[in-house]
GUPALO-547108 format. One record per residue: residue number from 1; residue in three letters; x, y, z of N, C-alpha, C, O in turn. Coordinates in steps of 0.2 Angstrom, whole numbers, plus 5000, padded with zeros to 4 digits. Atoms other than C-alpha are relative to their C-alpha. Layout:
<koltors>
num  residuo  n.px  n.py  n.pz  ca.px  ca.py  ca.pz  c.px  c.py  c.pz  o.px  o.py  o.pz
NUM  Ala  X  Y  Z  X  Y  Z  X  Y  Z  X  Y  Z $
...
</koltors>
This chain:
<koltors>
num  residuo  n.px  n.py  n.pz  ca.px  ca.py  ca.pz  c.px  c.py  c.pz  o.px  o.py  o.pz
1  Met  5004  4995  5005  4812  5191  4797  5001  5007  5003  4999  5008  5009 $
2  Met  5000  4993  4998  4814  5210  4798  4994  5003  5000  4989  5002  4995 $
3  Asn  5006  4996  5000  4801  5221  4803  5001  5007  4996  5006  5010  4997 $
4  Ile  4999  4994  5005  4798  5235  4790  4996  5006  5004  4990  5005  5006 $
5  Asp  5003  4994  4997  4794  5252  4798  5000  5006  4995  5005  5009  4994 $
6  Arg  5001  4995  5005  4787  5264  4785  5002  5007  5002  5003  5011  4999 $
7  Lys  4998  4993  4997  4789  5279  4797  5007  5001  4999  5010  5007  4997 $
8  Ile  4992  4999  5000  4808  5276  4798  5002  5001  4993  5006  5005  4991 $
9  Ile  4998  5000  5007  4809  5273  4780  4998  5007  4997  5002  5009  4993 $
10  Thr  5003  4993  5003  4799  5289  4775  5005  5005  5003  5007  5009  4999 $
11  Lys  4996  4995  4997  4810  5299  4787  5007  5000  4997  5010  5005  4995 $
12  Asn  4994  5001  5004  4826  5292  4779  5000  5002  4993  5005  5005  4991 $
13  Ile  5001  4998  5006  4820  5295  4762  5000  5008  4999  5003  5011  4995 $
14  Leu  5000  4993  5000  4816  5313  4766  5007  5003  5002  5009  5008  4999 $
15  Lys  4993  4998  4998  4834  5315  4774  5004  4999  4994  5008  5004  4993 $
16  Leu  4996  5001  5006  4841  5308  4758  4998  5006  4995  5003  5008  4991 $
17  Ile  5002  4995  5005  4831  5320  4747  5003  5007  5002  5006  5010  4998 $
18  Asp  4997  4994  4998  4837  5335  4758  5008  5000  5000  5011  5005  4997 $
19  Ser  4993  5000  5000  4855  5329  4760  5003  4999  4993  5009  5000  4992 $
20  Asn  4997  5000  5007  4857  5327  4741  4997  5006  4996  4998  5007  4990 $
21  Gly  5002  4994  5003  4849  5344  4737  4994  4999  4995  4994  5003  4990 $
22  Ile  5005  5001  5005  4834  5337  4727  4994  5004  5002  4992  5004  5008 $
23  Asn  5006  4996  4999  4820  5348  4725  4994  4996  5001  4993  4991  4997 $
24  Asp  5006  5004  4998  4803  5342  4732  4996  4998  4993  4993  4993  4992 $
25  Thr  5004  5000  5006  4794  5345  4715  5003  4994  4996  5000  4990  4993 $
26  Asp  4996  5004  5004  4808  5335  4706  4999  4993  5003  4998  4988  4999 $
27  Phe  5000  5007  4997  4807  5320  4718  4993  4998  4999  4991  4992  4998 $
28  Ala  5007  5002  5000  4788  5320  4718  4998  4998  4993  4995  4993  4992 $
29  Asn  5000  5002  5007  4789  5319  4699  5003  4993  4999  5000  4989  4995 $
30  Leu  4997  5006  5001  4801  5305  4700  4996  4994  5002  4996  4989  4999 $
31  Ile  5004  5006  4997  4790  5294  4711  4992  5001  4997  4988  4997  5000 $
32  Asp  5007  4999  5003  4774  5300  4701  4995  5002  5005  4990  4999  5005 $
33  Lys  5005  4998  4995  4766  5309  4715  4999  5008  4999  5004  5011  4996 $
34  Ser  5000  4993  5000  4760  5327  4717  5004  5003  5005  5006  5000  5010 $
35  Thr  4997  4996  4995  4769  5340  4726  4996  5000  5007  4999  5001  5012 $
36  Arg  5005  5000  4994  4754  5341  4738  5001  4993  5004  5001  4994  5010 $
37  Thr  4999  5007  4996  4756  5322  4742  5007  5000  5004  5007  4998  5009 $
38  Leu  4993  5000  4996  4775  5325  4746  5000  5005  5006  5003  5004  5011 $
39  Ala  5001  4995  4994  4770  5340  4757  4997  4996  5006  4998  4997  5011 $
40  Arg  5004  5003  4995  4758  5329  4766  5005  4995  5004  5005  4994  5010 $
41  Ile  4995  5005  4997  4772  5316  4769  5005  5004  5004  5007  5001  5010 $
42  Arg  4995  4996  4996  4784  5330  4775  4997  5002  5007  5000  5002  5012 $
43  Lys  5004  4998  4993  4770  5335  4788  4998  4994  5004  4994  4995  5009 $
44  Glu  5002  5006  4997  4769  5317  4793  4993  4998  5000  4990  4995  5005 $
45  Lys  5007  5002  5001  4751  5315  4787  5000  4994  4995  4994  4992  4994 $
46  Ala  5000  5006  5004  4756  5301  4775  5007  4997  5000  5012  5000  5002 $
47  Leu  4994  5003  5000  4770  5289  4772  5001  4998  4992  4996  4997  4988 $
48  Phe  4998  5003  5007  4779  5283  4756  4997  4993  5000  4998  4989  5005 $
49  Asn  5003  5007  5001  4771  5267  4749  5006  4996  4997  5011  4998  4996 $
50  Ile  4995  5004  5002  4781  5252  4743  5003  5002  4993  5009  5001  4992 $
51  Glu  4997  4998  5007  4782  5258  4725  5005  5006  5001  5010  5006  4997 $
52  Asp  4996  4994  4999  4789  5275  4731  5007  4998  5003  5012  5000  5001 $
53  Ile  4994  5002  4997  4801  5266  4742  5005  4996  4995  5011  4997  4995 $
54  Asn  4996  5003  5006  4807  5255  4727  5004  5005  4996  5009  5004  4994 $
55  Ile  4997  4995  5005  4810  5270  4716  5005  5004  5004  5011  5005  5001 $
56  Ala  4995  4996  4996  4819  5279  4730  5006  4996  5002  5012  4998  5001 $
57  Ser  4994  5005  4999  4830  5263  4733  5004  5000  4994  5010  5001  4995 $
58  Ser  4996  5000  5006  4835  5263  4715  5003  5007  4999  5009  5007  4998 $
59  Phe  4997  4993  5001  4838  5282  4715  5006  5001  5004  5011  5004  5002 $
60  Phe  4994  4998  4995  4848  5284  4731  5005  4994  5001  5009  4995  5005 $
61  Asn  4996  5005  5000  4856  5267  4728  5001  4997  5008  5006  4996  5010 $
62  Lys  5000  5002  4993  4851  5261  4746  4995  4994  5000  4991  4993  4996 $
63  Thr  5004  5006  4999  4844  5244  4751  4994  5001  5005  4994  5006  5008 $
64  Leu  5005  4999  4995  4828  5242  4761  5002  4999  5007  5000  5002  5011 $
65  Ile  4997  5001  4993  4838  5236  4776  5003  5007  5002  5002  5009  5007 $
66  Glu  4997  4993  4998  4848  5253  4775  4994  5005  5001  4995  5009  5006 $
67  Phe  5006  4995  4999  4831  5263  4773  4997  4999  5007  4994  5003  5010 $
68  Asn  5004  5002  4994  4824  5253  4788  5004  5002  5006  5002  5000  5012 $
69  Ser  4995  4999  4994  4839  5258  4799  4998  5007  5004  4997  5012  5000 $
70  Pro  5002  4994  4996  4835  5271  4813  5005  5006  4998  5003  5012  4998 $
71  Glu  4995  4995  5002  4851  5280  4807  5003  4998  4994  5008  4994  4993 $
72  Ile  4998  5002  5006  4854  5279  4789  5007  5004  4999  5008  5010  5000 $
73  Ala  4993  4997  5001  4872  5282  4783  5000  5004  4993  4997  5002  4988 $
74  Ile  5000  4996  5006  4874  5297  4771  5007  5002  4999  5010  5006  5003 $
75  Glu  4993  4998  5002  4891  5300  4762  5000  5007  4999  4995  5010  4997 $
76  Gly  4999  4993  5000  4897  5318  4763  4999  5002  4992  4997  5008  4991 $
77  Asn  5000  4997  5007  4898  5319  4744  4995  4995  4996  4996  4993  4990 $
78  Ser  5004  5005  5003  4883  5307  4740  4997  5003  4994  4995  4998  4989 $
79  Arg  5002  4998  5006  4876  5318  4727  5004  4999  4994  5002  4997  4989 $
80  Asn  4995  5001  5006  4892  5317  4716  5000  4992  4999  5001  4990  4994 $
81  Ile  5000  5007  5001  4892  5298  4720  4994  4998  4996  4995  4993  4991 $
82  Leu  5006  5002  5003  4874  5296  4714  5001  5003  4992  4999  4999  4988 $
83  Lys  4999  4998  5007  4879  5306  4698  5004  4995  4996  5003  4994  4990 $
84  Gln  4995  5005  5003  4893  5294  4694  4996  4993  4999  4997  4990  4994 $
85  Ile  5004  5006  5000  4881  5279  4698  4995  5000  4994  4994  4996  4990 $
86  His  5006  4999  5004  4867  5286  4687  5002  5003  4993  4998  5006  4990 $
87  Lys  4998  4997  5006  4878  5293  4673  4996  4998  4993  4996  5001  4988 $
88  Asp  5003  5002  5006  4869  5282  4660  4993  4999  5001  4989  4997  4996 $
89  Asn  5007  5000  4999  4852  5284  4667  4997  5007  4999  4998  5011  5004 $
90  Val  5001  4994  5002  4845  5299  4659  4995  5004  5005  4996  5009  5007 $
91  Ala  5005  4997  4995  4830  5302  4671  5003  5001  5006  5001  5007  5009 $
92  Tyr  4997  4998  4993  4840  5301  4687  5006  5005  4999  5006  5009  5003 $
93  Tyr  4994  4995  5001  4856  5310  4680  4997  5007  4999  5000  5011  5002 $
94  Ser  5002  4994  5002  4846  5324  4673  4997  5004  5007  4998  5010  5007 $
95  Leu  5002  4997  4994  4838  5327  4690  5006  5002  5005  5006  5007  5008 $
96  Leu  4994  4998  4996  4855  5327  4699  5004  5005  4996  5008  5008  5000 $
97  Glu  4996  4995  5003  4862  5339  4686  4997  5007  5001  5000  5012  5000 $
98  Lys  5003  4994  4999  4849  5352  4690  5003  5004  5006  5007  5001  5010 $
99  Arg  4997  4996  4995  4854  5366  4702  4997  4997  5007  4991  4996  5007 $
100  Pro  5003  5003  4994  4852  5359  4720  4997  5005  5004  4997  5011  5003 $
101  Ser  5003  4995  4995  4842  5367  4734  5005  5005  5003  5011  5003  5004 $
102  Ile  4995  4996  4996  4850  5382  4742  5002  4998  5006  5008  4999  5008 $
103  Thr  4998  5003  4993  4850  5374  4759  5006  4995  4999  5010  4995  5003 $
104  Tyr  4995  5005  5002  4860  5360  4751  5007  5004  4998  5012  5002  5001 $
105  Ala  4994  4997  5002  4872  5372  4743  5004  5004  5006  5010  5004  5006 $
106  Ile  4998  4996  4994  4874  5382  4759  5004  4994  5005  5009  4995  5007 $
107  Thr  4998  5005  4995  4876  5366  4770  5006  4996  4998  5011  4995  5002 $
108  Phe  4995  5005  5003  4887  5355  4759  5006  5004  4997  5011  5001  4995 $
109  Tyr  4994  4996  5004  4898  5369  4750  5002  5006  5004  5008  5007  5005 $
110  Leu  4998  4994  4997  4897  5386  4758  5003  4999  5007  5008  5002  5008 $
111  Leu  4998  5001  4993  4899  5380  4776  5007  4996  5000  5010  4995  5005 $
112  Lys  4993  5003  5000  4915  5371  4770  5005  5004  4997  5011  5002  4996 $
113  Asn  4996  4995  5003  4922  5386  4762  5004  5004  5005  5001  5007  5010 $
114  Glu  4996  4997  4995  4937  5393  4772  4999  5007  5001  4999  5009  5006 $
115  Gln  5001  4993  4999  4934  5411  4768  4994  5001  5003  4993  5006  5007 $
116  Phe  5006  4999  4997  4916  5410  4772  5000  4998  5008  4997  5002  5012 $
117  Cys  5000  5002  4993  4920  5401  4789  5004  5005  5004  5003  5006  5010 $
118  Ser  4996  4996  4996  4934  5412  4794  4999  5008  5000  4998  5011  5005 $
119  Ala  5001  4993  5001  4931  5430  4787  4993  5002  4998  4991  5008  5000 $
120  Gly  5006  4998  5002  4914  5429  4780  4999  5003  4993  5005  5004  4990 $
121  Met  5000  4998  5007  4907  5434  4763  4993  5005  5000  4988  5003  5003 $
122  Ile  5006  4996  5002  4894  5447  4756  4997  4996  4995  4999  4991  4992 $
123  Val  5004  5004  5004  4880  5440  4746  5003  5000  4993  5003  4994  4990 $
124  Glu  4997  5000  5007  4889  5445  4729  5005  4995  5000  5006  4991  4995 $
125  Lys  4995  5005  5000  4904  5434  4734  4997  4993  5001  4999  4988  4998 $
126  Ile  5004  5006  5000  4892  5420  4739  4997  4998  4994  4998  4992  4992 $
127  Lys  5003  5002  5006  4883  5421  4723  5006  4998  4995  5005  4993  4991 $
128  Asn  4994  5002  5005  4900  5420  4713  5003  4993  5002  5004  4990  4998 $
129  Phe  4998  5007  4998  4905  5405  4724  4996  4995  4997  4998  4990  4994 $
130  Phe  5005  5005  5003  4889  5396  4719  5001  4999  4993  5000  4994  4990 $
131  Glu  4999  5000  5007  4891  5401  4701  5006  4996  4997  5006  4994  4992 $
132  Ser  4994  5004  5002  4908  5393  4701  4998  4992  4999  5002  4989  4996 $
133  Phe  5003  5007  5001  4898  5376  4702  4995  5000  4995  4992  4994  4994 $
134  Gly  5005  5000  5005  4886  5382  4689  4993  5000  5003  4988  4999  4999 $
135  Trp  5007  5000  4997  4872  5385  4701  4999  5008  5001  5002  5012  5004 $
136  Tyr  5001  4993  5001  4864  5402  4698  4994  5001  5005  4988  4999  5003 $
137  Tyr  5005  4998  4995  4854  5409  4713  5000  5008  5000  5005  5011  4999 $
138  Ser  5000  4992  5000  4848  5428  4713  5003  5002  5007  5003  4998  5012 $
139  Ser  4998  4997  4994  4855  5439  4726  4995  5000  5006  4997  4999  5012 $
140  Ser  5005  5000  4995  4839  5441  4735  4998  4993  5003  4996  4993  5009 $
141  Tyr  5001  5007  4997  4836  5422  4736  5006  4998  5005  5004  4995  5010 $
142  Ile  4995  5002  4995  4853  5420  4744  4999  5004  5006  5000  5001  5012 $
143  Ser  5001  4996  4994  4850  5434  4756  4994  4997  5005  4995  4996  5011 $
144  Ser  5006  5003  4996  4833  5426  4761  5003  4993  5003  5001  4991  5009 $
145  Ala  4997  5006  4998  4842  5409  4762  5005  5001  5006  5005  4996  5011 $
146  Met  4995  4999  4995  4855  5416  4774  4996  5001  5007  4998  4998  5012 $
147  Val  5004  4999  4994  4841  5422  4786  4997  4993  5002  4996  4991  5008 $
148  Arg  5003  5006  4999  4832  5405  4784  5004  4995  5003  5002  4990  5007 $
149  Asn  4996  5005  4998  4847  5395  4788  5004  5003  5006  5010  5002  5007 $
150  Ser  4997  4996  4994  4851  5406  4804  5003  4995  5005  5007  4997  5009 $
151  Glu  4997  5006  4996  4855  5389  4813  5008  4999  4999  5012  4998  5003 $
152  Tyr  4993  5001  5002  4872  5389  4803  5003  5006  4998  5009  5006  4998 $
153  Val  4997  4994  5003  4874  5406  4797  4998  5006  5004  4993  5007  5007 $
154  Ser  5002  4994  4997  4875  5423  4805  5003  5006  4997  5007  5006  4993 $
155  Val  4997  4994  5002  4878  5441  4801  5006  5002  5004  5005  5003  5010 $
156  Ser  4994  4999  4996  4896  5445  4807  5002  5007  4999  5006  5009  5003 $
157  Gly  4998  4993  5001  4896  5463  4801  4997  5003  4994  4993  5000  4991 $
158  Thr  5002  4997  5006  4893  5475  4787  5006  5003  4996  5011  5005  4999 $
159  Glu  4995  4996  5004  4903  5483  4773  4996  5005  4996  4990  5004  4995 $
160  Ile  5002  4995  5005  4900  5498  4762  5002  4998  4993  5008  4999  4992 $
161  Ile  4998  5002  5007  4899  5493  4744  4996  5005  4996  4990  5005  4996 $
162  Asp  5003  4995  5004  4895  5507  4731  4995  5004  5004  4990  5006  5001 $
163  Gly  5004  4995  4996  4888  5518  4745  4994  4996  5004  4991  5000  5007 $
164  Asn  5006  5004  4997  4876  5504  4751  5003  4996  5006  5009  4993  5005 $
165  Lys  4998  5004  4994  4878  5495  4768  4997  4993  4999  4991  4992  4998 $
166  Val  5002  5007  5001  4878  5476  4765  5002  4996  5006  5008  4997  5009 $
167  Asn  4999  5004  4995  4878  5462  4777  5006  4995  4998  5007  4993  4992 $
168  Val  4995  5005  5001  4893  5450  4779  4998  4994  5004  4997  4995  5010 $
169  Tyr  5002  5006  4997  4888  5433  4782  5006  4995  5002  5011  4995  4998 $
170  Lys  4995  5004  4998  4898  5420  4791  4997  4994  5003  4992  4994  5006 $
171  Ala  5002  5006  4997  4897  5402  4797  5000  5001  5008  5005  5004  5011 $
172  Lys  5000  4999  4993  4892  5401  4815  5004  4994  5003  5005  4989  5000 $
173  Ile  4995  5005  4997  4905  5392  4826  4996  4996  5005  5000  4991  5008 $
</koltors>
């Protein structure tokens, strides 16, 4: 018989939320919890209950055994795989059709863009890149996200655009 470790399961569900670009508010609504409760879970002051785990299992297409594993396997394009799996489930599909979190967009798309990795991009080009996927983020939101994700992104220089000095962001090597 398998021992269930809700701490590991909770950690893995949070990893899946982040690696699929799911907004905390949307996931909280999906499991019928408040955003405050989800924030408590993120701060390790609470754990997901069995009902939450069952909903997450259905949504992320993972078994309890997978959730209970110390290192859960997450496919590189898992969001798109989930969209395909849930194309007939309106509640799940509509959540996956929403704009993903900016951290997801940076981590799983921008950091795989050859131009961004080699030469770097200004915010306007990053904005256009995201818009090519139908994801609309404001320029100021992108600028803030570049700073918040300094673990992966750095300022590689500046350019003068319309008389203004703007940062060029690039993937950290």
